[in-house]
C-alpha positions in Angstrom: -36.0 53.2 122.4 -32.3 53.1 121.6 -31.4 50.5 118.4 -29.4 47.8 120.0 -28.9 45.1 117.2 -29.3 45.0 113.6 -31.1 42.2 111.2 -29.9 41.9 107.7 -32.2 40.5 105.0 -29.9 38.9 102.5 -31.0 38.6 99.0 -30.9 42.0 97.2 -29.9 43.6 100.5 -26.6 42.0 101.3 -25.8 40.8 97.9 -27.2 41.1 94.3 -28.5 37.7 94.5 -31.9 38.7 93.1 -30.2 39.1 89.9 -28.9 35.5 89.8 -32.4 34.2 90.9 -34.0 36.1 87.9 -31.5 33.9 85.8 -32.7 30.9 87.7 -36.4 31.7 87.0 -35.4 32.3 83.4 -33.5 28.8 83.0 -36.0 26.8 85.0 -39.1 28.1 83.0 -37.0 27.9 79.6 -36.9 24.1 80.3 -40.6 23.9 80.5 -41.2 26.1 77.4 -42.6 29.1 79.9 -41.3 32.7 80.2 -40.2 34.3 83.5 -41.8 37.6 83.4 -41.3 40.7 85.6 -44.9 40.2 87.0 -44.2 36.7 88.3 -40.8 37.7 89.5 -42.4 40.3 91.6 -45.1 38.2 93.1 -42.4 35.5 94.2 -39.9 38.2 95.7 -39.4 37.8 99.4 -41.4 34.7 99.8 -40.0 31.2 101.2 -39.0 28.8 98.5 -42.0 26.7 98.8 -44.4 29.6 98.6 -42.4 31.2 95.9 -42.8 28.1 93.8 -46.3 27.5 94.3 -47.0 30.9 92.9 -44.8 29.9 89.9 -46.8 26.5 89.3 -50.0 28.3 89.7 -49.0 31.1 87.2 -47.5 28.9 84.6 -49.9 26.1 85.4 -46.7 23.8 85.6 -47.1 20.0 86.2 -44.4 20.1 89.1 -44.3 20.5 92.7 -42.2 22.5 95.0 -40.2 19.3 96.0 -39.1 19.0 92.4 -38.5 22.6 91.7 -36.6 23.5 94.8 -33.7 21.3 94.5 -33.5 21.9 90.6 -33.4 25.9 91.0 -30.9 25.2 93.9 -28.4 23.5 91.4 -28.9 26.4 88.9 -28.3 28.8 91.4 -25.2 27.4 92.7 -23.8 26.8 89.2 -24.2 30.8 88.5 -22.8 31.9 91.9 -19.1 32.0 91.1 -19.3 34.4 88.2 -22.4 36.4 89.2 -22.6 37.0 93.0 -21.4 40.3 94.5 -21.7 42.3 97.6 -24.0 45.3 97.6 -22.4 48.7 98.1 -21.4 49.5 101.7 -22.0 46.0 103.1 -18.5 45.5 104.7 -18.0 48.9 105.9 -21.2 48.6 107.9 -20.4 45.2 109.2 -16.9 46.6 110.2 -18.6 49.5 112.1 -21.0 47.4 113.7 -18.3 45.1 115.0 -16.2 48.2 116.1 -19.1 49.5 118.0 -20.1 45.8 119.4 -23.6 45.9 118.0 -24.7 42.5 117.4 -26.1 41.5 113.9 -27.9 38.8 112.3 -29.0 37.5 109.0 -32.8 36.9 108.6 -33.6 35.6 105.0 -36.4 33.8 103.5 -34.0 31.7 101.5 -33.3 28.1 102.5 -30.2 27.0 104.6 -28.4 25.4 101.5 -28.3 28.6 99.5 -27.7 30.9 102.3 -24.8 28.7 103.4 -23.6 28.8 99.7 -24.0 32.7 99.4 -22.4 33.5 102.9 -19.5 31.1 102.4 -18.3 32.9 99.3 -17.3 35.8 101.6 -16.8 33.9 104.9 -19.5 35.9 106.5 -21.3 33.5 108.6 -18.8 33.8 111.3 -19.5 37.7 111.6 -23.2 37.4 112.6 -24.8 36.5 116.1 -27.1 33.9 114.3 -28.7 33.2 111.0 -32.5 32.5 110.4 -33.7 30.9 107.2 -37.0 29.6 105.7 -36.4 26.4 107.7 -36.4 28.1 111.0 -40.1 29.5 110.7 -43.7 28.2 109.9 -44.9 31.4 108.2 -42.7 33.3 105.8 -42.6 37.1 105.3 -44.7 39.2 105.4 -45.6 37.5 108.5 -43.9 38.9 111.4 -42.8 35.5 112.8 -39.1 35.5 111.8 -38.4 39.0 113.1 -40.4 38.3 116.3 -37.9 35.3 116.5 -34.9 37.3 115.7 -35.7 39.9 118.5 -36.3 37.0 121.0 -32.6 35.5 119.9 -30.9 39.0 120.4 -32.8 39.2 123.8 -34.2 42.5 123.2 -37.7 44.1 122.3 -38.3 44.2 118.7 -38.4 48.0 119.0 -34.8 47.8 119.6 -34.0 46.2 116.5 -33.0 47.7 113.2 -34.1 45.7 110.3 -32.5 46.2 106.8 -34.8 45.0 104.0 -35.2 45.3 100.2 -38.6 44.1 99.6 -42.2 45.2 100.5 -42.7 41.6 102.0 -39.7 42.0 104.4 -40.6 45.6 105.2 -44.1 44.6 106.2 -43.0 41.6 108.3 -40.6 44.0 110.1 -43.2 46.6 110.6 -45.7 44.1 112.0 -43.1 42.7 114.4 -42.6 46.3 115.8 -38.9 46.8 114.6 -37.4 49.8 113.2 -37.7 49.2 109.5 -35.0 50.6 106.9 -36.1 49.9 103.3 -33.3 49.9 100.6 -34.8 49.6 97.3 -32.9 48.0 94.5 -33.4 47.7 90.7 -35.8 45.0 91.3 -37.8 46.7 93.8 -37.7 50.4 93.2 -41.3 50.7 92.3 -42.6 49.1 95.3 -44.5 50.7 98.2 -42.1 51.4 101.3 -44.5 53.7 103.2 -44.4 51.5 106.1 -40.6 51.7 106.5 -39.3 54.2 109.1 -36.6 55.2 106.6 -35.9 54.7 102.9 -32.2 54.6 102.4 -30.3 55.1 99.1 -27.9 51.9 99.9 -26.1 50.4 102.9 -23.6 53.3 102.7 -26.4 55.9 103.6 -25.3 58.0 106.5 -28.9 58.0 108.1 -28.3 54.2 108.8 -25.4 55.0 110.9 -26.7 57.9 112.4 -29.9 55.8 113.6 -27.6 53.4 115.2 -25.2 56.0 116.7 -22.4 54.9 114.6 -19.6 56.7 113.1 -20.2 56.9 109.2 -16.5 58.0 108.4 
């Protein structure tokens, strides 16, 4: 099937926000006398906030609840955005090409609505997407396919007509299970993950093969 729409994951795909989350994890656990290890970070990546913090609580035996950790982590995250958030290479060029070709795009993220809005507002990007789906729009987070099935329905197309851009293995598994065309773009945090389920493993959002898959001019 021809590809008629694009769903963007956000953290680590559109922005370097995984770097910011790493700092948040370190600070959150420093306050509790614990360490934020790579193994813990990897086990939390791509999950909804509630699920991610349940993993953290179990791993570190914290006397906390997700209801306490989520708002505290959000405050830390927002305090770090101004000096630390940056778009990933190729993001704006790809958006411009999609807009020129009238290919609709959406943001499909496991992040909650407050932080999603905080990130996108830094570059006034919300208006450039057809819709935005966050953790509050679904009952089951990635790797469950629910969010990408929902996205295809919002686009009004079959999932096989939707190209999904993801940086995490949970996200790629969700997109694959939904039946979408899956493009994995590993970053420094996910480079050693298994992306064998992806249709394409790209170098970055600048990769010409993404443009070719969509029938766009990469120039």
